[in-house]
A tleap script that builds the chain and sets N, CA, C and O, in Angstrom:
source leaprc.protein.ff14SB
mol = sequence {
  NPRO MET ARG ASP SER GLY PRO PHE ASP ILE
  ALA TYR LEU GLY GLU VAL LEU TYR GLY VAL
  LYS ASP LYS LEU ARG VAL LEU ARG ASN VAL
  ALA ARG SER LEU ALA ARG ASP GLY VAL LEU
  VAL LEU ALA GLU GLY LEU VAL VAL PRO ALA
  ARG LYS ALA ALA ASP PRO ALA ALA ARG LEU
  VAL GLY VAL MET GLY LEU ASP PHE ALA LEU
  GLN GLY SER ARG PHE PHE GLU ARG SER GLU
  LEU GLU GLY LEU LEU ARG GLU ALA ASP PHE
  HIE ARG VAL ARG PHE HIE ASP ALA GLY GLY
  GLY LEU TRP PHE VAL VAL ALA THR ALA ASP
  SER LYS ARG SER GLY SER GLU ARG GLY GLY
  ALA ALA ARG HIE PRO ARG GLY ASP CARG
}
set mol.1.N position { 230.026 -19.423 164.060 }
set mol.1.CA position { 229.766 -18.500 164.175 }
set mol.1.C position { 229.890 -17.423 163.150 }
set mol.1.O position { 231.007 -17.034 162.811 }
set mol.2.N position { 228.673 -16.864 162.579 }
set mol.2.CA position { 229.014 -15.663 161.525 }
set mol.2.C position { 229.776 -14.759 162.003 }
set mol.2.O position { 229.557 -14.308 163.127 }
set mol.3.N position { 231.045 -14.231 161.067 }
set mol.3.CA position { 232.029 -13.176 161.740 }
set mol.3.C position { 231.607 -11.735 160.554 }
set mol.3.O position { 231.367 -11.854 159.352 }
set mol.4.N position { 231.621 -10.709 161.197 }
set mol.4.CA position { 231.954 -9.478 160.125 }
set mol.4.C position { 230.375 -9.770 159.285 }
set mol.4.O position { 230.569 -9.947 158.082 }
set mol.5.N position { 229.360 -9.825 159.560 }
set mol.5.CA position { 228.146 -9.805 158.976 }
set mol.5.C position { 227.107 -9.394 160.166 }
set mol.5.O position { 227.292 -9.590 161.368 }
set mol.6.N position { 226.077 -8.836 159.613 }
set mol.6.CA position { 224.742 -8.462 160.516 }
set mol.6.C position { 224.702 -7.099 160.848 }
set mol.6.O position { 225.477 -6.328 160.283 }
set mol.7.N position { 224.031 -6.763 161.554 }
set mol.7.CA position { 222.855 -7.327 162.323 }
set mol.7.C position { 221.876 -7.610 160.972 }
set mol.7.O position { 222.030 -6.933 159.955 }
set mol.8.N position { 220.777 -8.753 161.066 }
set mol.8.CA position { 220.179 -8.662 160.107 }
set mol.8.C position { 218.563 -8.695 160.416 }
set mol.8.O position { 218.239 -9.627 161.152 }
set mol.9.N position { 217.937 -8.193 160.160 }
set mol.9.CA position { 216.638 -8.108 160.144 }
set mol.9.C position { 215.485 -9.754 160.387 }
set mol.9.O position { 214.564 -10.141 161.107 }
set mol.10.N position { 216.160 -10.138 159.481 }
set mol.10.CA position { 215.524 -11.924 159.737 }
set mol.10.C position { 216.317 -12.848 159.396 }
set mol.10.O position { 217.249 -12.832 158.592 }
set mol.11.N position { 215.786 -13.911 160.240 }
set mol.11.CA position { 216.579 -15.329 159.607 }
set mol.11.C position { 215.473 -16.192 159.139 }
set mol.11.O position { 214.278 -15.901 159.199 }
set mol.12.N position { 215.916 -17.139 158.728 }
set mol.12.CA position { 214.900 -18.258 158.231 }
set mol.12.C position { 215.862 -19.335 158.310 }
set mol.12.O position { 216.994 -19.370 157.830 }
set mol.13.N position { 215.179 -20.307 159.060 }
set mol.13.CA position { 215.754 -21.935 159.162 }
set mol.13.C position { 214.859 -22.768 158.837 }
set mol.13.O position { 213.890 -22.957 159.573 }
set mol.14.N position { 215.006 -23.351 157.794 }
set mol.14.CA position { 214.217 -24.650 157.167 }
set mol.14.C position { 214.119 -25.892 157.386 }
set mol.14.O position { 214.627 -26.566 156.490 }
set mol.15.N position { 213.609 -26.545 158.331 }
set mol.15.CA position { 214.029 -28.090 158.576 }
set mol.15.C position { 215.290 -28.070 159.050 }
set mol.15.O position { 215.912 -29.106 158.814 }
set mol.16.N position { 215.874 -27.233 159.642 }
set mol.16.CA position { 217.473 -27.594 159.613 }
set mol.16.C position { 217.618 -27.919 160.977 }
set mol.16.O position { 218.616 -28.602 161.207 }
set mol.17.N position { 216.749 -27.563 162.185 }
set mol.17.CA position { 217.511 -27.505 163.610 }
set mol.17.C position { 217.076 -28.639 164.042 }
set mol.17.O position { 217.819 -29.001 164.955 }
set mol.18.N position { 215.918 -29.688 163.777 }
set mol.18.CA position { 216.115 -30.797 164.129 }
set mol.18.C position { 217.048 -31.975 163.838 }
set mol.18.O position { 217.121 -33.096 164.343 }
set mol.19.N position { 217.844 -31.280 162.718 }
set mol.19.CA position { 219.148 -32.262 162.821 }
set mol.19.C position { 220.511 -31.829 163.362 }
set mol.19.O position { 221.592 -32.190 162.897 }
set mol.20.N position { 220.343 -31.076 164.320 }
set mol.20.CA position { 221.750 -30.190 164.465 }
set mol.20.C position { 221.744 -30.775 166.112 }
set mol.20.O position { 220.806 -30.933 166.893 }
set mol.21.N position { 223.073 -30.992 166.245 }
set mol.21.CA position { 223.159 -31.442 167.894 }
set mol.21.C position { 222.821 -30.535 168.964 }
set mol.21.O position { 222.083 -30.756 169.924 }
set mol.22.N position { 223.644 -29.183 168.588 }
set mol.22.CA position { 223.775 -28.287 169.507 }
set mol.22.C position { 222.683 -27.233 169.143 }
set mol.22.O position { 223.015 -26.180 168.600 }
set mol.23.N position { 221.235 -27.544 169.474 }
set mol.23.CA position { 220.540 -26.390 168.762 }
set mol.23.C position { 220.296 -25.481 169.776 }
set mol.23.O position { 219.613 -24.554 169.341 }
set mol.24.N position { 220.620 -25.339 171.165 }
set mol.24.CA position { 220.816 -23.897 171.645 }
set mol.24.C position { 221.777 -23.232 171.354 }
set mol.24.O position { 221.673 -22.050 171.681 }
set mol.25.N position { 222.946 -23.596 170.726 }
set mol.25.CA position { 224.204 -23.216 170.104 }
set mol.25.C position { 223.695 -22.240 169.033 }
set mol.25.O position { 223.836 -21.018 169.077 }
set mol.26.N position { 222.992 -23.050 167.916 }
set mol.26.CA position { 222.593 -22.320 167.051 }
set mol.26.C position { 221.539 -21.410 167.043 }
set mol.26.O position { 221.373 -20.503 166.228 }
set mol.27.N position { 220.851 -21.695 167.974 }
set mol.27.CA position { 219.942 -20.561 168.576 }
set mol.27.C position { 220.391 -19.181 168.780 }
set mol.27.O position { 220.001 -18.159 168.216 }
set mol.28.N position { 221.249 -19.329 169.655 }
set mol.28.CA position { 221.899 -18.392 170.298 }
set mol.28.C position { 222.776 -17.185 169.084 }
set mol.28.O position { 222.717 -15.962 168.954 }
set mol.29.N position { 223.528 -18.247 168.384 }
set mol.29.CA position { 224.388 -17.527 167.361 }
set mol.29.C position { 223.361 -16.888 166.568 }
set mol.29.O position { 223.778 -15.897 165.968 }
set mol.30.N position { 222.245 -17.141 166.405 }
set mol.30.CA position { 221.048 -16.587 165.546 }
set mol.30.C position { 220.584 -15.230 166.169 }
set mol.30.O position { 220.295 -14.139 165.677 }
set mol.31.N position { 220.628 -15.747 167.505 }
set mol.31.CA position { 219.859 -14.329 168.213 }
set mol.31.C position { 221.037 -13.280 168.271 }
set mol.31.O position { 220.650 -12.114 168.343 }
set mol.32.N position { 222.273 -13.458 168.256 }
set mol.32.CA position { 223.117 -12.445 168.421 }
set mol.32.C position { 223.319 -12.072 167.118 }
set mol.32.O position { 224.011 -11.057 167.188 }
set mol.33.N position { 223.050 -12.384 165.709 }
set mol.33.CA position { 223.419 -12.167 164.494 }
set mol.33.C position { 222.166 -11.009 164.164 }
set mol.33.O position { 222.217 -10.030 163.419 }
set mol.34.N position { 221.200 -11.440 164.888 }
set mol.34.CA position { 219.996 -10.708 164.340 }
set mol.34.C position { 220.043 -9.204 165.065 }
set mol.34.O position { 220.784 -9.035 166.033 }
set mol.35.N position { 219.261 -8.184 164.575 }
set mol.35.CA position { 219.297 -6.633 164.833 }
set mol.35.C position { 218.169 -6.522 165.991 }
set mol.35.O position { 217.149 -7.211 166.002 }
set mol.36.N position { 218.534 -5.472 167.042 }
set mol.36.CA position { 217.371 -5.344 167.928 }
set mol.36.C position { 215.717 -5.704 167.483 }
set mol.36.O position { 215.210 -4.946 166.656 }
set mol.37.N position { 215.121 -6.519 167.869 }
set mol.37.CA position { 213.788 -6.894 167.499 }
set mol.37.C position { 213.766 -7.651 166.110 }
set mol.37.O position { 212.761 -7.578 165.404 }
set mol.38.N position { 214.729 -8.282 165.771 }
set mol.38.CA position { 215.182 -8.932 164.579 }
set mol.38.C position { 214.109 -10.340 165.094 }
set mol.38.O position { 213.864 -10.699 166.246 }
set mol.39.N position { 213.604 -10.947 163.764 }
set mol.39.CA position { 212.867 -12.057 163.736 }
set mol.39.C position { 213.540 -13.154 163.130 }
set mol.39.O position { 214.253 -13.070 162.130 }
set mol.40.N position { 213.241 -14.370 163.892 }
set mol.40.CA position { 213.667 -15.723 163.362 }
set mol.40.C position { 212.355 -16.487 162.706 }
set mol.40.O position { 211.273 -16.318 163.268 }
set mol.41.N position { 212.421 -17.272 161.602 }
set mol.41.CA position { 211.335 -18.008 161.124 }
set mol.41.C position { 211.848 -19.130 160.998 }
set mol.41.O position { 212.819 -19.330 160.269 }
set mol.42.N position { 211.171 -20.185 161.814 }
set mol.42.CA position { 211.711 -21.604 161.688 }
set mol.42.C position { 210.576 -22.520 161.014 }
set mol.42.O position { 209.406 -22.542 161.396 }
set mol.43.N position { 211.007 -23.138 160.141 }
set mol.43.CA position { 210.232 -24.420 159.768 }
set mol.43.C position { 210.418 -25.309 160.047 }
set mol.43.O position { 211.590 -25.657 159.899 }
set mol.44.N position { 209.510 -26.264 160.607 }
set mol.44.CA position { 209.952 -27.409 161.353 }
set mol.44.C position { 208.699 -28.607 161.383 }
set mol.44.O position { 207.525 -28.299 161.174 }
set mol.45.N position { 209.059 -29.753 161.621 }
set mol.45.CA position { 208.190 -30.678 162.127 }
set mol.45.C position { 208.064 -30.820 163.227 }
set mol.45.O position { 209.034 -30.807 163.985 }
set mol.46.N position { 206.803 -31.003 163.646 }
set mol.46.CA position { 206.535 -30.863 165.203 }
set mol.46.C position { 205.586 -32.298 165.494 }
set mol.46.O position { 204.655 -32.649 164.769 }
set mol.47.N position { 205.941 -32.851 166.428 }
set mol.47.CA position { 204.987 -34.096 167.110 }
set mol.47.C position { 203.870 -33.568 167.477 }
set mol.47.O position { 203.835 -32.462 168.017 }
set mol.48.N position { 202.802 -34.287 167.236 }
set mol.48.CA position { 201.323 -33.832 167.687 }
set mol.48.C position { 201.009 -35.128 168.721 }
set mol.48.O position { 201.372 -36.270 168.436 }
set mol.49.N position { 200.291 -34.796 169.950 }
set mol.49.CA position { 200.199 -35.944 170.525 }
set mol.49.C position { 198.756 -36.709 169.902 }
set mol.49.O position { 197.867 -36.018 169.404 }
set mol.50.N position { 198.665 -37.950 169.979 }
set mol.50.CA position { 198.073 -39.095 169.394 }
set mol.50.C position { 196.763 -38.612 169.294 }
set mol.50.O position { 196.090 -38.528 168.266 }
set mol.51.N position { 196.271 -38.120 171.090 }
set mol.51.CA position { 194.839 -37.813 170.868 }
set mol.51.C position { 194.363 -36.856 170.356 }
set mol.51.O position { 193.155 -36.618 170.337 }
set mol.52.N position { 195.665 -35.822 169.624 }
set mol.52.CA position { 194.893 -34.750 168.968 }
set mol.52.C position { 195.226 -34.540 167.443 }
set mol.52.O position { 195.051 -33.486 166.831 }
set mol.53.N position { 195.801 -35.867 166.857 }
set mol.53.CA position { 196.219 -36.076 165.560 }
set mol.53.C position { 195.047 -36.827 165.026 }
set mol.53.O position { 194.972 -38.056 165.024 }
set mol.54.N position { 194.109 -35.986 164.562 }
set mol.54.CA position { 193.105 -36.273 163.571 }
set mol.54.C position { 193.416 -36.310 162.337 }
set mol.54.O position { 192.774 -37.085 161.628 }
set mol.55.N position { 194.474 -35.497 161.736 }
set mol.55.CA position { 194.799 -35.314 160.589 }
set mol.55.C position { 195.425 -36.338 160.000 }
set mol.55.O position { 196.294 -36.695 160.795 }
set mol.56.N position { 195.465 -37.094 158.917 }
set mol.56.CA position { 196.385 -38.442 158.608 }
set mol.56.C position { 197.732 -37.839 158.369 }
set mol.56.O position { 198.720 -38.454 158.770 }
set mol.57.N position { 197.868 -36.690 157.752 }
set mol.57.CA position { 199.012 -36.048 157.283 }
set mol.57.C position { 199.848 -35.969 158.809 }
set mol.57.O position { 201.006 -36.374 158.708 }
set mol.58.N position { 199.555 -35.634 159.840 }
set mol.58.CA position { 199.907 -35.250 161.095 }
set mol.58.C position { 200.057 -36.631 161.853 }
set mol.58.O position { 200.903 -36.663 162.746 }
set mol.59.N position { 199.274 -37.851 161.573 }
set mol.59.CA position { 199.944 -39.053 161.870 }
set mol.59.C position { 201.190 -39.493 161.123 }
set mol.59.O position { 202.060 -40.145 161.699 }
set mol.60.N position { 201.287 -39.138 159.823 }
set mol.60.CA position { 202.565 -39.792 158.852 }
set mol.60.C position { 203.465 -39.211 159.787 }
set mol.60.O position { 204.095 -40.057 160.422 }
set mol.61.N position { 203.768 -37.795 160.124 }
set mol.61.CA position { 204.611 -37.183 160.755 }
set mol.61.C position { 205.123 -38.147 162.089 }
set mol.61.O position { 206.323 -38.122 162.364 }
set mol.62.N position { 204.294 -38.904 162.822 }
set mol.62.CA position { 204.786 -39.581 164.064 }
set mol.62.C position { 205.427 -41.086 163.174 }
set mol.62.O position { 206.298 -41.761 163.723 }
set mol.63.N position { 204.986 -41.403 162.049 }
set mol.63.CA position { 205.705 -42.638 161.508 }
set mol.63.C position { 206.841 -42.453 160.924 }
set mol.63.O position { 207.607 -43.407 160.789 }
set mol.64.N position { 207.235 -40.938 160.372 }
set mol.64.CA position { 208.461 -40.492 159.979 }
set mol.64.C position { 209.629 -40.360 160.818 }
set mol.64.O position { 210.817 -40.395 160.497 }
set mol.65.N position { 208.888 -40.146 162.363 }
set mol.65.CA position { 209.627 -40.055 163.416 }
set mol.65.C position { 210.827 -41.505 163.585 }
set mol.65.O position { 211.932 -41.460 164.124 }
set mol.66.N position { 210.298 -42.467 163.066 }
set mol.66.CA position { 211.056 -43.731 163.104 }
set mol.66.C position { 212.529 -43.528 162.192 }
set mol.66.O position { 213.688 -43.689 162.574 }
set mol.67.N position { 212.056 -43.154 160.976 }
set mol.67.CA position { 212.976 -42.917 159.973 }
set mol.67.C position { 214.127 -41.608 160.393 }
set mol.67.O position { 215.329 -41.576 160.130 }
set mol.68.N position { 213.402 -40.713 161.032 }
set mol.68.CA position { 214.399 -39.845 161.881 }
set mol.68.C position { 215.093 -40.247 162.821 }
set mol.68.O position { 216.276 -39.906 162.814 }
set mol.69.N position { 214.612 -41.063 163.886 }
set mol.69.CA position { 215.549 -41.684 164.805 }
set mol.69.C position { 216.521 -42.850 164.341 }
set mol.69.O position { 217.391 -43.390 165.024 }
set mol.70.N position { 216.147 -43.133 162.927 }
set mol.70.CA position { 217.648 -44.104 162.240 }
set mol.70.C position { 218.475 -43.227 162.012 }
set mol.70.O position { 219.643 -43.588 162.155 }
set mol.71.N position { 218.309 -42.203 161.710 }
set mol.71.CA position { 219.518 -41.137 161.371 }
set mol.71.C position { 219.783 -40.283 162.255 }
set mol.71.O position { 220.156 -39.162 161.911 }
set mol.72.N position { 219.641 -40.642 163.654 }
set mol.72.CA position { 219.883 -39.861 164.867 }
set mol.72.C position { 219.207 -38.448 165.077 }
set mol.72.O position { 219.870 -37.425 165.246 }
set mol.73.N position { 218.198 -38.475 165.059 }
set mol.73.CA position { 217.508 -36.943 165.227 }
set mol.73.C position { 215.911 -37.361 165.076 }
set mol.73.O position { 215.543 -38.347 164.437 }
set mol.74.N position { 215.090 -36.521 165.715 }
set mol.74.CA position { 213.871 -36.363 165.655 }
set mol.74.C position { 213.122 -34.981 165.670 }
set mol.74.O position { 213.495 -33.808 165.642 }
set mol.75.N position { 211.999 -35.568 165.723 }
set mol.75.CA position { 210.900 -34.180 165.413 }
set mol.75.C position { 210.903 -33.541 166.656 }
set mol.75.O position { 211.174 -34.215 167.649 }
set mol.76.N position { 210.591 -32.098 166.791 }
set mol.76.CA position { 210.211 -31.451 168.303 }
set mol.76.C position { 209.128 -31.852 168.866 }
set mol.76.O position { 208.507 -32.760 168.314 }
set mol.77.N position { 208.689 -31.350 169.954 }
set mol.77.CA position { 207.520 -30.875 170.534 }
set mol.77.C position { 207.499 -29.742 170.740 }
set mol.77.O position { 208.543 -29.118 170.925 }
set mol.78.N position { 206.146 -29.097 170.766 }
set mol.78.CA position { 205.753 -27.805 170.632 }
set mol.78.C position { 206.403 -27.131 171.922 }
set mol.78.O position { 207.006 -26.090 171.664 }
set mol.79.N position { 206.401 -27.505 173.213 }
set mol.79.CA position { 207.033 -27.224 174.241 }
set mol.79.C position { 208.422 -27.251 174.402 }
set mol.79.O position { 208.746 -26.196 174.948 }
set mol.80.N position { 209.266 -27.864 174.212 }
set mol.80.CA position { 210.406 -28.122 173.877 }
set mol.80.C position { 210.976 -27.327 172.930 }
set mol.80.O position { 212.163 -27.061 173.117 }
set mol.81.N position { 210.214 -26.679 171.536 }
set mol.81.CA position { 210.623 -26.036 170.619 }
set mol.81.C position { 211.015 -24.741 171.382 }
set mol.81.O position { 212.102 -24.234 171.658 }
set mol.82.N position { 209.549 -24.349 171.653 }
set mol.82.CA position { 209.366 -22.809 172.865 }
set mol.82.C position { 210.478 -22.787 173.684 }
set mol.82.O position { 211.221 -21.810 173.586 }
set mol.83.N position { 210.768 -23.729 174.532 }
set mol.83.CA position { 211.637 -23.733 175.595 }
set mol.83.C position { 213.011 -23.378 175.283 }
set mol.83.O position { 213.693 -22.772 176.110 }
set mol.84.N position { 213.619 -23.833 173.749 }
set mol.84.CA position { 214.787 -23.598 173.587 }
set mol.84.C position { 214.756 -22.129 173.088 }
set mol.84.O position { 215.628 -21.397 173.556 }
set mol.85.N position { 213.931 -21.627 172.261 }
set mol.85.CA position { 213.618 -20.395 171.641 }
set mol.85.C position { 213.837 -19.463 172.970 }
set mol.85.O position { 214.676 -18.565 172.908 }
set mol.86.N position { 213.224 -19.633 173.951 }
set mol.86.CA position { 213.112 -18.579 174.883 }
set mol.86.C position { 214.826 -18.526 175.765 }
set mol.86.O position { 215.467 -17.521 176.071 }
set mol.87.N position { 215.203 -20.052 175.995 }
set mol.87.CA position { 216.513 -20.098 176.848 }
set mol.87.C position { 217.637 -19.049 175.750 }
set mol.87.O position { 218.389 -18.210 176.245 }
set mol.88.N position { 217.558 -19.294 174.304 }
set mol.88.CA position { 218.246 -18.648 173.535 }
set mol.88.C position { 217.899 -16.907 173.293 }
set mol.88.O position { 218.466 -16.170 172.485 }
set mol.89.N position { 216.761 -16.527 174.290 }
set mol.89.CA position { 217.088 -15.208 174.332 }
set mol.89.C position { 215.924 -14.737 173.064 }
set mol.89.O position { 216.067 -13.736 172.363 }
set mol.90.N position { 214.695 -15.770 172.962 }
set mol.90.CA position { 213.618 -15.040 172.250 }
set mol.90.C position { 212.303 -15.064 172.617 }
set mol.90.O position { 211.812 -16.023 173.213 }
set mol.91.N position { 211.721 -14.127 172.322 }
set mol.91.CA position { 210.396 -14.021 172.783 }
set mol.91.C position { 209.160 -13.888 171.711 }
set mol.91.O position { 209.408 -13.974 170.508 }
set mol.92.N position { 207.973 -13.699 172.129 }
set mol.92.CA position { 207.130 -13.581 171.291 }
set mol.92.C position { 206.770 -14.806 170.371 }
set mol.92.O position { 206.277 -14.703 169.248 }
set mol.93.N position { 207.112 -16.064 171.055 }
set mol.93.CA position { 207.210 -16.884 169.970 }
set mol.93.C position { 205.664 -17.355 169.833 }
set mol.93.O position { 204.907 -17.541 170.787 }
set mol.94.N position { 205.328 -17.518 168.401 }
set mol.94.CA position { 204.284 -17.796 167.519 }
set mol.94.C position { 204.088 -18.924 166.848 }
set mol.94.O position { 204.696 -18.843 165.780 }
set mol.95.N position { 203.405 -20.169 166.983 }
set mol.95.CA position { 203.100 -21.428 165.906 }
set mol.95.C position { 202.060 -21.166 165.228 }
set mol.95.O position { 200.947 -20.871 165.662 }
set mol.96.N position { 202.476 -21.292 163.907 }
set mol.96.CA position { 201.525 -21.253 162.620 }
set mol.96.C position { 201.335 -22.843 161.964 }
set mol.96.O position { 202.110 -23.232 161.090 }
set mol.97.N position { 200.570 -23.442 162.321 }
set mol.97.CA position { 200.097 -25.017 161.524 }
set mol.97.C position { 200.448 -24.967 159.812 }
set mol.97.O position { 199.354 -24.798 159.272 }
set mol.98.N position { 201.070 -25.013 159.200 }
set mol.98.CA position { 200.847 -24.998 158.089 }
set mol.98.C position { 200.172 -26.434 157.248 }
set mol.98.O position { 199.838 -26.405 156.063 }
set mol.99.N position { 200.094 -27.320 157.895 }
set mol.99.CA position { 199.399 -28.530 157.658 }
set mol.99.C position { 200.565 -29.703 157.642 }
set mol.99.O position { 201.774 -29.515 157.772 }
set mol.100.N position { 199.922 -30.893 157.458 }
set mol.100.CA position { 200.735 -31.986 157.338 }
set mol.100.C position { 201.947 -32.371 158.295 }
set mol.100.O position { 202.913 -33.101 158.071 }
set mol.101.N position { 201.584 -31.629 159.467 }
set mol.101.CA position { 203.096 -31.863 160.523 }
set mol.101.C position { 204.182 -30.759 160.507 }
set mol.101.O position { 205.135 -30.663 161.281 }
set mol.102.N position { 203.870 -29.975 159.516 }
set mol.102.CA position { 204.913 -28.913 159.049 }
set mol.102.C position { 204.143 -27.731 159.863 }
set mol.102.O position { 202.954 -27.412 159.897 }
set mol.103.N position { 205.486 -27.126 160.605 }
set mol.103.CA position { 204.776 -25.973 161.630 }
set mol.103.C position { 206.051 -24.613 161.260 }
set mol.103.O position { 207.242 -24.917 161.331 }
set mol.104.N position { 205.745 -23.539 160.979 }
set mol.104.CA position { 206.093 -22.099 161.023 }
set mol.104.C position { 206.106 -21.541 162.377 }
set mol.104.O position { 205.156 -21.355 163.136 }
set mol.105.N position { 207.382 -21.302 162.547 }
set mol.105.CA position { 207.610 -20.736 164.134 }
set mol.105.C position { 207.888 -19.621 164.099 }
set mol.105.O position { 208.859 -19.551 163.346 }
set mol.106.N position { 207.531 -18.246 164.606 }
set mol.106.CA position { 207.983 -17.044 164.491 }
set mol.106.C position { 208.593 -16.437 165.924 }
set mol.106.O position { 207.849 -16.262 166.889 }
set mol.107.N position { 209.665 -16.209 165.956 }
set mol.107.CA position { 210.139 -15.671 167.190 }
set mol.107.C position { 210.849 -14.235 167.065 }
set mol.107.O position { 211.229 -13.964 165.926 }
set mol.108.N position { 211.079 -13.298 168.035 }
set mol.108.CA position { 211.391 -12.198 167.959 }
set mol.108.C position { 212.727 -12.144 168.892 }
set mol.108.O position { 212.688 -12.672 170.003 }
set mol.109.N position { 213.859 -11.528 168.446 }
set mol.109.CA position { 215.120 -11.460 169.281 }
set mol.109.C position { 214.539 -10.527 170.669 }
set mol.109.O position { 213.596 -9.738 170.733 }
set mol.110.N position { 215.386 -10.915 171.579 }
set mol.110.CA position { 215.304 -9.905 172.601 }
set mol.110.C position { 215.794 -8.507 172.446 }
set mol.110.O position { 216.992 -8.262 172.308 }
set mol.111.N position { 214.823 -7.542 172.469 }
set mol.111.CA position { 215.527 -6.148 172.346 }
set mol.111.C position { 216.163 -5.732 173.435 }
set mol.111.O position { 216.813 -4.687 173.417 }
set mol.112.N position { 216.048 -6.552 174.598 }
set mol.112.CA position { 216.888 -6.171 175.866 }
set mol.112.C position { 218.247 -6.424 175.932 }
set mol.112.O position { 218.908 -5.876 176.815 }
set mol.113.N position { 218.908 -7.376 174.911 }
set mol.113.CA position { 220.184 -7.953 175.000 }
set mol.113.C position { 220.833 -6.970 174.675 }
set mol.113.O position { 220.511 -6.168 173.799 }
set mol.114.N position { 222.198 -6.926 175.620 }
set mol.114.CA position { 223.295 -5.889 174.786 }
set mol.114.C position { 223.950 -6.298 173.661 }
set mol.114.O position { 224.086 -7.508 173.474 }
set mol.115.N position { 224.429 -5.423 172.793 }
set mol.115.CA position { 225.145 -5.790 172.004 }
set mol.115.C position { 224.551 -6.157 170.648 }
set mol.115.O position { 225.289 -6.258 169.668 }
set mol.116.N position { 223.192 -6.366 170.562 }
set mol.116.CA position { 222.203 -6.376 169.421 }
set mol.116.C position { 222.395 -5.597 168.589 }
set mol.116.O position { 221.874 -5.968 167.537 }
set mol.117.N position { 223.055 -4.369 168.483 }
set mol.117.CA position { 223.237 -3.504 167.214 }
set mol.117.C position { 224.469 -3.829 166.756 }
set mol.117.O position { 224.958 -3.186 165.826 }
set mol.118.N position { 225.124 -4.849 167.335 }
set mol.118.CA position { 226.960 -4.999 167.002 }
set mol.118.C position { 227.585 -3.904 166.878 }
set mol.118.O position { 227.921 -3.443 165.788 }
set mol.119.N position { 227.849 -3.269 168.195 }
set mol.119.CA position { 228.555 -2.262 168.242 }
set mol.119.C position { 228.267 -1.171 167.823 }
set mol.119.O position { 229.151 -0.348 167.587 }
set mol.120.N position { 226.815 -0.873 167.611 }
set mol.120.CA position { 226.678 0.439 167.159 }
set mol.120.C position { 226.481 0.650 165.151 }
set mol.120.O position { 226.346 1.654 164.452 }
set mol.121.N position { 226.546 -0.609 164.871 }
set mol.121.CA position { 226.688 -0.842 163.473 }
set mol.121.C position { 225.766 0.037 162.686 }
set mol.121.O position { 224.854 0.282 163.475 }
set mol.122.N position { 225.554 0.544 161.737 }
set mol.122.CA position { 224.364 1.204 161.268 }
set mol.122.C position { 223.388 0.543 160.747 }
set mol.122.O position { 223.728 -0.276 159.893 }
set mol.123.N position { 221.840 0.658 161.070 }
set mol.123.CA position { 221.011 0.154 160.447 }
set mol.123.C position { 220.833 0.539 159.162 }
set mol.123.O position { 221.073 1.678 158.762 }
set mol.124.N position { 220.302 -0.615 158.289 }
set mol.124.CA position { 219.845 -0.386 156.638 }
set mol.124.C position { 218.557 -0.313 156.804 }
set mol.124.O position { 218.078 -1.034 157.679 }
set mol.125.N position { 217.888 0.336 156.224 }
set mol.125.CA position { 216.230 0.667 156.059 }
set mol.125.C position { 215.482 -0.805 155.679 }
set mol.125.O position { 215.918 -1.629 154.874 }
set mol.126.N position { 214.326 -0.905 156.419 }
set mol.126.CA position { 214.003 -2.339 156.090 }
set mol.126.C position { 212.715 -2.790 155.104 }
set mol.126.O position { 211.884 -3.695 155.167 }
set mol.127.N position { 213.031 -1.472 153.975 }
set mol.127.CA position { 212.408 -1.721 152.831 }
set mol.127.C position { 210.792 -0.734 153.558 }
set mol.127.O position { 210.699 0.045 154.507 }
set mol.128.N position { 209.734 -1.269 152.550 }
set mol.128.CA position { 208.151 -0.646 152.465 }
set mol.128.C position { 207.600 -1.238 153.478 }
set mol.128.O position { 206.776 -2.067 153.091 }
set mol.129.N position { 207.727 -1.157 154.995 }
set mol.129.CA position { 206.898 -1.471 155.946 }
set mol.129.C position { 206.115 -0.418 156.462 }
set mol.129.O position { 205.307 -0.635 157.365 }
savepdb mol mol.pdb
quit
């Protein structure tokens, strides 16, 4: 866990989660480090069911799964990743297909969590939103 830092408005994990053993723990730590209504952006390869994998690049992801298995990891299924995010107190989970089996997943930290402001720490402006 990160200490003496945050809260953060945004966190980005790019092709990280698939290789982590305790995925839920990582997601919960990220959720705790985010400010109220902070955003998590994930970039992950997702397995597309064969009947829906018309894109040759998406089929390649299935073949790459063998290499991942040899390394002790695997691609997520969409429902599995969404379930992990919800269990880690994220909501408004949205999936965006970047092509080639790569997906960007955007989720918002649960604004009802206690302690999401880290003991009343001052918030910094978020820039020109």
